C-alpha positions as CSV (number, residue, x, y, z in Angstrom):
1,X,22.7,2.5,9.4
2,X,23.2,2.5,5.6
3,X,24.0,5.9,4.3
4,X,23.2,4.8,0.7
5,X,19.6,4.0,1.6
6,X,17.2,6.9,0.8
7,X,13.7,6.0,1.9
8,X,12.4,9.5,1.2
9,X,13.9,10.5,-2.2
10,X,12.9,14.2,-2.6
11,X,12.2,13.9,-6.4
12,X,9.6,11.2,-5.7
13,X,7.7,12.9,-2.9
14,X,4.4,13.4,-4.7
15,X,4.5,9.8,-6.1
16,X,5.3,8.5,-2.6
17,X,2.5,10.4,-1.0
18,X,0.1,9.1,-3.7
19,X,1.2,5.5,-3.3
20,X,0.9,5.6,0.5
21,X,-2.5,7.2,0.3
22,X,-3.7,4.6,-2.3
23,X,-2.7,1.8,0.1
24,X,-3.7,3.2,3.4
25,X,-7.5,3.0,3.4
26,X,-8.0,-0.3,1.5
27,X,-5.0,-2.2,2.9
28,X,-3.6,-0.7,6.2
29,X,-6.9,0.4,7.5
30,X,-8.9,-2.2,5.5
31,X,-7.8,-5.2,7.6
32,X,-9.3,-3.4,10.7
33,X,-12.4,-2.5,8.8
34,X,-12.8,-6.2,7.9
35,X,-12.1,-7.4,11.4
36,X,-14.3,-4.9,13.2
37,X,-17.2,-4.7,10.7
38,X,-20.5,-4.3,12.5
39,X,-22.4,-6.3,9.9
40,X,-21.9,-8.7,7.0
41,X,-22.4,-5.9,4.4
42,X,-19.6,-3.7,5.9
43,X,-17.3,-6.7,6.1
44,X,-17.9,-7.6,2.4
45,X,-17.4,-4.0,1.3
46,X,-14.1,-3.7,3.2
47,X,-13.0,-7.2,1.9
48,X,-13.7,-6.2,-1.7
49,X,-11.7,-3.0,-1.4
50,X,-8.8,-4.9,0.4
51,X,-8.5,-7.6,-2.2
52,X,-9.0,-5.3,-5.1
53,X,-6.0,-3.3,-3.9
54,X,-4.0,-6.4,-3.1
55,X,-4.6,-7.6,-6.7
56,X,-3.4,-4.3,-8.1
57,X,-0.3,-4.4,-5.9
58,X,0.4,-8.0,-7.0
59,X,0.2,-6.9,-10.6
60,X,2.6,-4.0,-10.0
61,X,5.0,-6.1,-8.0
62,X,5.0,-8.7,-10.7
63,X,6.7,-6.1,-12.9
64,X,9.0,-4.4,-10.5
65,X,10.7,-5.3,-7.2
66,X,9.5,-2.4,-5.1
67,X,6.4,-0.3,-5.1
68,X,8.1,2.7,-6.6
69,X,10.4,0.9,-9.0
70,X,13.9,-0.5,-8.4
71,X,14.6,1.0,-5.0
72,X,13.0,0.5,-1.6
73,X,11.2,3.6,-0.3
74,X,9.1,4.5,2.7
75,X,6.0,3.3,0.7
76,X,7.3,-0.3,0.9
77,X,7.7,0.1,4.7
78,X,4.3,1.6,5.2
79,X,2.7,-1.3,3.3
C-alpha cells in the first residue's frame, strides 16, 4: 500500500464523478454495445460514440499525464 496515493481526492469529487460518467457509456459500456449490437446500425452508432470519446481522451491525455491532471485518480482506473 502507498499511503501517499489518493485515488479519491475529496476536493475533486464532482469532477471525478463527471469524468467517470462521461467515459462509462461510450467507452466502458460502448465496447459491449459494439460487440453485442443486434444490427449494423446499432453497431455503427456505438462505434461512433466510442471512437468520438476515445479521440477526446487522446486529446486530453496529449496535454496531461492523467485524466484529472498530474495525479492518478479513480477515473484513470475506471477507464
